[in-house]
N, C-alpha and C positions, 0 to 999 in steps of 0.2 A: 493637770494643766499641761497643755501641749506647747512645745517650742515652735515658734514661728520665725522663719528666716526669710528675709526678703532677697530679691535678686542682688541688691547692693551688699547685703551681709555676705552672701556666697562669694561675690566678686572680691570683697575685701579679704576674706579668708584665703582665697586662691592666691592673692597677690602678697599676702603677709609672709614674712620669713619666720615661720613657727619652728621652735626648737624644743626638743624634749630635754629631759634631765641630763642626758649624755651628749647633748650638742648635735644630734642628728637632725637634719631638716625634715620637714613633712614629706618632701619628695623622696628622700632616701628611705622613708618608712613606707612608701607607697600608699599614703593616704589619698583618698579621692573624694572630692565634694562636687556634686553636680546638682543643678536645679532642673527638675523635670516638672512641667506644668501643662495644663490643658491648653495654654496659649500656644504650645508647640503643634497643636492639632489644627485641622481645618476649622474655620470659624463656626460652621453649623454644628460640628461634633463637639467643640468646646462649649458652645452655648447649651447644648443638650445635657452634657455632663455636669455643667455648673449648677443645674437646677435639681440634681439628685440630692436628697437629704443625706447628710453625713453625721448628724448628731445622734447619739444613742444614750440611753440611761442604763446604768449598771447599779445593781445593789452593792453594798459594801462587800458582801461575800463574793460576788462576781469579780469585783476589782481585785480583791486579795487572791482569788484563784487565778486570775489572768496574770498578775504580777509573779506569782509562784511558778506558773507555767513558763513564763519568760526566763526566770532564773534557771529552772530545770532544763529548758532547751539550750541555754548557753552552757550550763554545766555538762550536759551530755554530748555536746558537739565537739568531736575530737580535734577538728581543725582550729576552732576558736581556742580550745584549751592549749593547743600547741603554740599558737600565736601569743597567748597570755604568758606562757612559760618563757618564751623567747624574750618578750618585752620585760618581764620581771628580771631575767638574767642580765639584761643590758643595764637596767636601772638600779639593780640592787634592792628593789622594792619587793616585798612579799605580801600579797594580799591576805587578809584574814581568811582562815579556812583553807588556805592553799596546802597541797601535800608537801 
């Protein structure tokens, strides 16, 4: 199931004063939320892109393989791992399986 965010959802998130467990605002954490859509393109291009089929069917094995590939990609990305360690250090939270 995919998450759907409307322009209103994004705008409300931008305006909210989100705070993490140590009281830092989202701005201090450098979180960025942007809405990018075909509506930003010239009308003819947006119309052509909107008719391209985007649904696909995956077997359960393909779903599991894709999920595992995502996990592996995150685990093997040194910049993400560094960011996770910094965040864990600030919050005192240690994720399962963390070194």
